[in-house]
A tleap script that builds the chain and sets N, CA, C and O, in Angstrom:
source leaprc.protein.ff14SB
mol = sequence {
  NMET GLN THR ALA ASP LEU VAL GLN GLN LEU
  MET ALA LEU PRO LEU PRO ASP ARG VAL THR
  VAL ALA GLN ALA LEU TRP GLN SER ILE ASP
  GLU GLY LEU ALA PRO ASP VAL ALA ASP ASP
  PRO LYS GLU THR ILE GLN THR ALA LEU ARG
  ARG ASP ALA GLU LEU THR SER GLY ALA ALA
  SER GLY ARG THR HIE GLU GLU VAL MET ASP
  ALA VAL ARG ARG ALA LEU ALA CYS PHE PHE
  THR THR GLU TYR LEU THR CPHE
}
set mol.1.N position { -2.995 8.191 12.031 }
set mol.1.CA position { -3.564 6.923 11.630 }
set mol.1.C position { -2.469 6.088 10.957 }
set mol.1.O position { -1.708 6.589 10.128 }
set mol.2.N position { -2.408 4.837 11.322 }
set mol.2.CA position { -1.452 3.918 10.726 }
set mol.2.C position { -1.882 3.581 9.296 }
set mol.2.O position { -3.073 3.501 8.998 }
set mol.3.N position { -0.911 3.389 8.432 }
set mol.3.CA position { -1.204 3.073 7.037 }
set mol.3.C position { -2.021 1.793 6.918 }
set mol.3.O position { -2.957 1.723 6.122 }
set mol.4.N position { -1.673 0.789 7.700 }
set mol.4.CA position { -2.411 -0.473 7.646 }
set mol.4.C position { -3.884 -0.257 7.991 }
set mol.4.O position { -4.760 -0.862 7.373 }
set mol.5.N position { -4.160 0.601 8.973 }
set mol.5.CA position { -5.549 0.898 9.342 }
set mol.5.C position { -6.268 1.605 8.201 }
set mol.5.O position { -7.428 1.311 7.910 }
set mol.6.N position { -5.580 2.529 7.562 }
set mol.6.CA position { -6.163 3.249 6.439 }
set mol.6.C position { -6.474 2.302 5.294 }
set mol.6.O position { -7.547 2.374 4.695 }
set mol.7.N position { -5.536 1.413 4.989 }
set mol.7.CA position { -5.754 0.439 3.912 }
set mol.7.C position { -6.965 -0.425 4.236 }
set mol.7.O position { -7.793 -0.690 3.364 }
set mol.8.N position { -7.067 -0.858 5.466 }
set mol.8.CA position { -8.202 -1.696 5.870 }
set mol.8.C position { -9.528 -0.940 5.684 }
set mol.8.O position { -10.503 -1.516 5.203 }
set mol.9.N position { -9.564 0.318 6.054 }
set mol.9.CA position { -10.784 1.119 5.883 }
set mol.9.C position { -11.101 1.332 4.408 }
set mol.9.O position { -12.257 1.250 3.992 }
set mol.10.N position { -10.069 1.603 3.626 }
set mol.10.CA position { -10.295 1.812 2.193 }
set mol.10.C position { -10.795 0.544 1.511 }
set mol.10.O position { -11.653 0.607 0.630 }
set mol.11.N position { -10.268 -0.591 1.909 }
set mol.11.CA position { -10.699 -1.860 1.315 }
set mol.11.C position { -12.156 -2.176 1.661 }
set mol.11.O position { -12.797 -2.962 0.964 }
set mol.12.N position { -12.677 -1.578 2.720 }
set mol.12.CA position { -14.068 -1.805 3.108 }
set mol.12.C position { -15.040 -0.948 2.292 }
set mol.12.O position { -16.250 -1.165 2.348 }
set mol.13.N position { -14.518 0.019 1.538 }
set mol.13.CA position { -15.380 0.873 0.725 }
set mol.13.C position { -16.015 0.073 -0.408 }
set mol.13.O position { -15.464 -0.938 -0.843 }
set mol.14.N position { -17.167 0.524 -0.881 }
set mol.14.CA position { -17.761 -0.102 -2.062 }
set mol.14.C position { -16.813 0.056 -3.261 }
set mol.14.O position { -16.014 0.991 -3.312 }
set mol.15.N position { -16.913 -0.856 -4.205 }
set mol.15.CA position { -16.014 -0.860 -5.353 }
set mol.15.C position { -15.929 0.486 -6.076 }
set mol.15.O position { -14.820 0.932 -6.372 }
set mol.16.N position { -17.043 1.152 -6.373 }
set mol.16.CA position { -16.915 2.443 -7.071 }
set mol.16.C position { -16.077 3.466 -6.295 }
set mol.16.O position { -15.336 4.247 -6.893 }
set mol.17.N position { -16.196 3.460 -4.979 }
set mol.17.CA position { -15.413 4.386 -4.156 }
set mol.17.C position { -13.939 3.995 -4.149 }
set mol.17.O position { -13.067 4.863 -4.168 }
set mol.18.N position { -13.652 2.677 -4.122 }
set mol.18.CA position { -12.254 2.232 -4.177 }
set mol.18.C position { -11.623 2.612 -5.508 }
set mol.18.O position { -10.452 2.988 -5.558 }
set mol.19.N position { -12.393 2.515 -6.583 }
set mol.19.CA position { -11.881 2.911 -7.903 }
set mol.19.C position { -11.561 4.397 -7.907 }
set mol.19.O position { -10.523 4.801 -8.433 }
set mol.20.N position { -12.428 5.214 -7.334 }
set mol.20.CA position { -12.191 6.660 -7.266 }
set mol.20.C position { -10.913 6.959 -6.498 }
set mol.20.O position { -10.103 7.777 -6.932 }
set mol.21.N position { -10.731 6.306 -5.366 }
set mol.21.CA position { -9.521 6.513 -4.557 }
set mol.21.C position { -8.292 6.044 -5.332 }
set mol.21.O position { -7.268 6.727 -5.351 }
set mol.22.N position { -8.394 4.884 -5.967 }
set mol.22.CA position { -7.260 4.355 -6.731 }
set mol.22.C position { -6.878 5.305 -7.865 }
set mol.22.O position { -5.694 5.541 -8.106 }
set mol.23.N position { -7.868 5.843 -8.555 }
set mol.23.CA position { -7.584 6.779 -9.641 }
set mol.23.C position { -6.896 8.040 -9.112 }
set mol.23.O position { -5.951 8.539 -9.724 }
set mol.24.N position { -7.367 8.546 -7.991 }
set mol.24.CA position { -6.751 9.747 -7.415 }
set mol.24.C position { -5.311 9.472 -6.988 }
set mol.24.O position { -4.428 10.302 -7.205 }
set mol.25.N position { -5.077 8.324 -6.389 }
set mol.25.CA position { -3.717 7.971 -5.980 }
set mol.25.C position { -2.818 7.798 -7.201 }
set mol.25.O position { -1.686 8.280 -7.221 }
set mol.26.N position { -3.332 7.106 -8.221 }
set mol.26.CA position { -2.525 6.898 -9.421 }
set mol.26.C position { -2.187 8.227 -10.079 }
set mol.26.O position { -1.066 8.420 -10.550 }
set mol.27.N position { -3.143 9.141 -10.115 }
set mol.27.CA position { -2.897 10.464 -10.692 }
set mol.27.C position { -1.785 11.168 -9.920 }
set mol.27.O position { -0.923 11.813 -10.518 }
set mol.28.N position { -1.803 11.046 -8.600 }
set mol.28.CA position { -0.766 11.700 -7.809 }
set mol.28.C position { 0.602 11.082 -8.068 }
set mol.28.O position { 1.616 11.779 -8.024 }
set mol.29.N position { 0.639 9.792 -8.334 }
set mol.29.CA position { 1.901 9.128 -8.673 }
set mol.29.C position { 2.357 9.579 -10.054 }
set mol.29.O position { 3.531 9.889 -10.259 }
set mol.30.N position { 1.422 9.612 -11.002 }
set mol.30.CA position { 1.729 10.020 -12.370 }
set mol.30.C position { 2.293 11.437 -12.403 }
set mol.30.O position { 3.220 11.718 -13.163 }
set mol.31.N position { 1.746 12.321 -11.593 }
set mol.31.CA position { 2.213 13.704 -11.547 }
set mol.31.C position { 3.634 13.803 -11.001 }
set mol.31.O position { 4.334 14.782 -11.261 }
set mol.32.N position { 4.060 12.794 -10.245 }
set mol.32.CA position { 5.401 12.797 -9.684 }
set mol.32.C position { 6.462 12.265 -10.634 }
set mol.32.O position { 7.653 12.317 -10.328 }
set mol.33.N position { 6.036 11.749 -11.795 }
set mol.33.CA position { 7.003 11.226 -12.753 }
set mol.33.C position { 7.752 12.346 -13.444 }
set mol.33.O position { 7.285 13.483 -13.511 }
set mol.34.N position { 8.903 12.009 -13.948 }
set mol.34.CA position { 9.689 12.980 -14.716 }
set mol.34.C position { 8.876 13.412 -15.934 }
set mol.34.O position { 8.176 12.591 -16.527 }
set mol.35.N position { 8.957 14.679 -16.315 }
set mol.35.CA position { 8.172 15.182 -17.443 }
set mol.35.C position { 8.359 14.392 -18.732 }
set mol.35.O position { 7.399 14.209 -19.482 }
set mol.36.N position { 9.564 13.922 -19.006 }
set mol.36.CA position { 9.783 13.185 -20.242 }
set mol.36.C position { 9.071 11.838 -20.248 }
set mol.36.O position { 8.839 11.267 -21.314 }
set mol.37.N position { 8.721 11.325 -19.074 }
set mol.37.CA position { 8.010 10.054 -18.999 }
set mol.37.C position { 6.500 10.273 -19.122 }
set mol.37.O position { 5.821 9.519 -19.818 }
set mol.38.N position { 5.983 11.284 -18.463 }
set mol.38.CA position { 4.539 11.457 -18.362 }
set mol.38.C position { 3.941 12.361 -19.430 }
set mol.38.O position { 2.735 12.293 -19.666 }
set mol.39.N position { 4.739 13.210 -20.091 }
set mol.39.CA position { 4.169 14.247 -20.934 }
set mol.39.C position { 4.127 13.949 -22.426 }
set mol.39.O position { 3.630 14.778 -23.188 }
set mol.40.N position { 4.622 12.814 -22.873 }
set mol.40.CA position { 4.643 12.539 -24.303 }
set mol.40.C position { 3.818 11.295 -24.608 }
set mol.40.O position { 4.361 10.192 -24.680 }
set mol.41.N position { 2.500 11.465 -24.791 }
set mol.41.CA position { 1.655 10.293 -25.015 }
set mol.41.C position { 2.006 9.553 -26.303 }
set mol.41.O position { 1.864 8.332 -26.357 }
set mol.42.N position { 2.458 10.253 -27.335 }
set mol.42.CA position { 2.817 9.586 -28.588 }
set mol.42.C position { 3.989 8.620 -28.360 }
set mol.42.O position { 3.976 7.484 -28.833 }
set mol.43.N position { 4.990 9.094 -27.632 }
set mol.43.CA position { 6.134 8.228 -27.340 }
set mol.43.C position { 5.726 7.060 -26.453 }
set mol.43.O position { 6.213 5.943 -26.623 }
set mol.44.N position { 4.835 7.323 -25.509 }
set mol.44.CA position { 4.357 6.263 -24.627 }
set mol.44.C position { 3.650 5.177 -25.427 }
set mol.44.O position { 3.862 3.988 -25.188 }
set mol.45.N position { 2.816 5.581 -26.371 }
set mol.45.CA position { 2.095 4.614 -27.207 }
set mol.45.C position { 3.074 3.843 -28.088 }
set mol.45.O position { 2.941 2.629 -28.244 }
set mol.46.N position { 4.050 4.532 -28.660 }
set mol.46.CA position { 5.053 3.856 -29.487 }
set mol.46.C position { 5.837 2.827 -28.672 }
set mol.46.O position { 6.122 1.729 -29.149 }
set mol.47.N position { 6.177 3.191 -27.456 }
set mol.47.CA position { 6.894 2.262 -26.584 }
set mol.47.C position { 6.031 1.047 -26.270 }
set mol.47.O position { 6.513 -0.086 -26.298 }
set mol.48.N position { 4.756 1.281 -25.972 }
set mol.48.CA position { 3.845 0.169 -25.672 }
set mol.48.C position { 3.697 -0.759 -26.874 }
set mol.48.O position { 3.697 -1.980 -26.716 }
set mol.49.N position { 3.572 -0.192 -28.069 }
set mol.49.CA position { 3.446 -1.007 -29.277 }
set mol.49.C position { 4.727 -1.809 -29.536 }
set mol.49.O position { 4.665 -2.980 -29.911 }
set mol.50.N position { 5.879 -1.176 -29.335 }
set mol.50.CA position { 7.149 -1.872 -29.517 }
set mol.50.C position { 7.272 -3.026 -28.525 }
set mol.50.O position { 7.674 -4.128 -28.897 }
set mol.51.N position { 6.930 -2.774 -27.285 }
set mol.51.CA position { 7.026 -3.829 -26.270 }
set mol.51.C position { 6.039 -4.957 -26.544 }
set mol.51.O position { 6.357 -6.128 -26.336 }
set mol.52.N position { 4.849 -4.610 -27.009 }
set mol.52.CA position { 3.874 -5.638 -27.365 }
set mol.52.C position { 4.421 -6.524 -28.481 }
set mol.52.O position { 4.292 -7.747 -28.424 }
set mol.53.N position { 5.030 -5.909 -29.493 }
set mol.53.CA position { 5.612 -6.671 -30.597 }
set mol.53.C position { 6.732 -7.581 -30.098 }
set mol.53.O position { 6.854 -8.720 -30.549 }
set mol.54.N position { 7.550 -7.085 -29.170 }
set mol.54.CA position { 8.634 -7.895 -28.614 }
set mol.54.C position { 8.082 -9.106 -27.868 }
set mol.54.O position { 8.611 -10.211 -27.987 }
set mol.55.N position { 7.010 -8.891 -27.096 }
set mol.55.CA position { 6.401 -10.001 -26.364 }
set mol.55.C position { 5.762 -10.998 -27.323 }
set mol.55.O position { 5.904 -12.209 -27.157 }
set mol.56.N position { 5.062 -10.486 -28.319 }
set mol.56.CA position { 4.375 -11.348 -29.282 }
set mol.56.C position { 5.366 -12.194 -30.074 }
set mol.56.O position { 5.116 -13.372 -30.327 }
set mol.57.N position { 6.478 -11.601 -30.460 }
set mol.57.CA position { 7.473 -12.315 -31.267 }
set mol.57.C position { 8.325 -13.273 -30.446 }
set mol.57.O position { 8.983 -14.153 -31.000 }
set mol.58.N position { 8.315 -13.107 -29.146 }
set mol.58.CA position { 9.149 -13.938 -28.291 }
set mol.58.C position { 10.532 -13.341 -28.053 }
set mol.58.O position { 11.358 -13.942 -27.365 }
set mol.59.N position { 10.790 -12.157 -28.620 }
set mol.59.CA position { 12.080 -11.493 -28.413 }
set mol.59.C position { 12.255 -11.076 -26.955 }
set mol.59.O position { 13.379 -10.921 -26.479 }
set mol.60.N position { 11.163 -10.898 -26.264 }
set mol.60.CA position { 11.191 -10.545 -24.842 }
set mol.60.C position { 10.191 -11.427 -24.121 }
set mol.60.O position { 9.220 -11.895 -24.715 }
set mol.61.N position { 10.432 -11.652 -22.843 }
set mol.61.CA position { 9.472 -12.421 -22.064 }
set mol.61.C position { 8.912 -11.533 -20.960 }
set mol.61.O position { 9.591 -10.648 -20.442 }
set mol.62.N position { 7.684 -11.788 -20.626 }
set mol.62.CA position { 7.029 -10.992 -19.599 }
set mol.62.C position { 7.203 -11.599 -18.222 }
set mol.62.O position { 7.817 -12.653 -18.056 }
set mol.63.N position { 6.646 -10.907 -17.240 }
set mol.63.CA position { 6.659 -11.405 -15.871 }
set mol.63.C position { 5.226 -11.563 -15.411 }
set mol.63.O position { 4.323 -10.881 -15.898 }
set mol.64.N position { 5.028 -12.460 -14.478 }
set mol.64.CA position { 3.703 -12.644 -13.909 }
set mol.64.C position { 3.369 -11.469 -13.003 }
set mol.64.O position { 4.252 -10.712 -12.599 }
set mol.65.N position { 2.108 -11.327 -12.692 }
set mol.65.CA position { 1.673 -10.276 -11.773 }
set mol.65.C position { 2.403 -10.406 -10.443 }
set mol.65.O position { 2.855 -9.414 -9.871 }
set mol.66.N position { 2.511 -11.626 -9.963 }
set mol.66.CA position { 3.176 -11.837 -8.669 }
set mol.66.C position { 4.647 -11.438 -8.738 }
set mol.66.O position { 5.167 -10.863 -7.782 }
set mol.67.N position { 5.329 -11.727 -9.843 }
set mol.67.CA position { 6.725 -11.328 -9.988 }
set mol.67.C position { 6.861 -9.806 -9.981 }
set mol.67.O position { 7.778 -9.258 -9.370 }
set mol.68.N position { 5.946 -9.137 -10.661 }
set mol.68.CA position { 5.976 -7.669 -10.692 }
set mol.68.C position { 5.720 -7.106 -9.301 }
set mol.68.O position { 6.429 -6.206 -8.852 }
set mol.69.N position { 4.713 -7.631 -8.625 }
set mol.69.CA position { 4.399 -7.130 -7.283 }
set mol.69.C position { 5.546 -7.381 -6.313 }
set mol.69.O position { 5.833 -6.536 -5.466 }
set mol.70.N position { 6.205 -8.532 -6.425 }
set mol.70.CA position { 7.369 -8.806 -5.569 }
set mol.70.C position { 8.474 -7.789 -5.833 }
set mol.70.O position { 9.108 -7.297 -4.900 }
set mol.71.N position { 8.699 -7.480 -7.097 }
set mol.71.CA position { 9.733 -6.499 -7.446 }
set mol.71.C position { 9.376 -5.118 -6.903 }
set mol.71.O position { 10.247 -4.394 -6.421 }
set mol.72.N position { 8.101 -4.753 -6.979 }
set mol.72.CA position { 7.661 -3.456 -6.451 }
set mol.72.C position { 7.871 -3.406 -4.945 }
set mol.72.O position { 8.374 -2.417 -4.412 }
set mol.73.N position { 7.481 -4.479 -4.262 }
set mol.73.CA position { 7.663 -4.502 -2.805 }
set mol.73.C position { 9.132 -4.345 -2.431 }
set mol.73.O position { 9.468 -3.601 -1.509 }
set mol.74.N position { 10.008 -5.051 -3.153 }
set mol.74.CA position { 11.438 -4.938 -2.855 }
set mol.74.C position { 11.944 -3.532 -3.168 }
set mol.74.O position { 12.695 -2.952 -2.384 }
set mol.75.N position { 11.534 -2.984 -4.311 }
set mol.75.CA position { 12.017 -1.661 -4.722 }
set mol.75.C position { 11.584 -0.573 -3.748 }
set mol.75.O position { 12.335 0.366 -3.486 }
set mol.76.N position { 10.404 -0.696 -3.225 }
set mol.76.CA position { 9.888 0.317 -2.306 }
set mol.76.C position { 10.234 0.015 -0.854 }
set mol.76.O position { 9.968 0.821 0.038 }
set mol.77.N position { 10.824 -1.144 -0.626 }
set mol.77.CA position { 11.095 -1.590 0.739 }
set mol.77.C position { 9.845 -1.382 1.580 }
set mol.77.O position { 9.881 -0.821 2.675 }
set mol.78.N position { 8.760 -1.850 1.030 }
set mol.78.CA position { 7.439 -1.613 1.609 }
set mol.78.C position { 7.288 -2.316 2.954 }
set mol.78.O position { 7.714 -3.459 3.121 }
set mol.79.N position { 6.685 -1.629 3.898 }
set mol.79.CA position { 6.474 -2.219 5.212 }
set mol.79.C position { 5.120 -2.899 5.326 }
set mol.79.O position { 4.784 -3.459 6.370 }
set mol.80.N position { 4.335 -2.847 4.238 }
set mol.80.CA position { 3.068 -3.574 4.244 }
set mol.80.C position { 3.344 -5.062 4.244 }
set mol.80.O position { 4.358 -5.517 3.714 }
set mol.81.N position { 2.458 -5.799 4.827 }
set mol.81.CA position { 2.534 -7.242 4.659 }
set mol.81.C position { 1.869 -7.580 3.343 }
set mol.81.O position { 1.111 -6.775 2.803 }
set mol.82.N position { 2.139 -8.740 2.832 }
set mol.82.CA position { 1.568 -9.100 1.531 }
set mol.82.C position { 0.054 -9.173 1.562 }
set mol.82.O position { -0.578 -9.108 0.508 }
set mol.83.N position { -0.544 -9.303 2.720 }
set mol.83.CA position { -2.004 -9.364 2.779 }
set mol.83.C position { -2.625 -8.060 2.286 }
set mol.83.O position { -3.755 -8.067 1.798 }
set mol.84.N position { -1.914 -6.949 2.401 }
set mol.84.CA position { -2.455 -5.674 1.944 }
set mol.84.C position { -2.148 -5.399 0.489 }
set mol.84.O position { -2.775 -4.531 -0.119 }
set mol.85.N position { -1.193 -6.122 -0.086 }
set mol.85.CA position { -0.782 -5.830 -1.452 }
set mol.85.C position { -1.144 -6.924 -2.445 }
set mol.85.O position { -0.703 -6.872 -3.593 }
set mol.86.N position { -1.918 -7.891 -2.047 }
set mol.86.CA position { -2.345 -8.907 -2.997 }
set mol.86.C position { -3.642 -8.473 -3.624 }
set mol.86.O position { -4.524 -7.937 -2.953 }
set mol.87.N position { -3.752 -8.703 -4.902 }
set mol.87.CA position { -4.930 -8.257 -5.640 }
set mol.87.C position { -5.628 -9.418 -6.269 }
set mol.87.O position { -6.647 -9.237 -6.935 }
savepdb mol mol.pdb
quit
């Protein structure tokens, strides 16, 4: 089965089923992360709080959703068309 066909079928699922699939996929991605990234929730929370403070103070600037998605597409050299990756 082609990935595009699978995505089309998954998008046709009711929202609760799409959420279940998304959670399972995200879990599989999370499990593939380096242990130092995924296994220390205290450090993760500290990093999130630090980044929030940087954004709030103006010391750092954020990116729009579209900018992030464009960067992800480039990084993954994704063969999907944007119609499948727009949210």
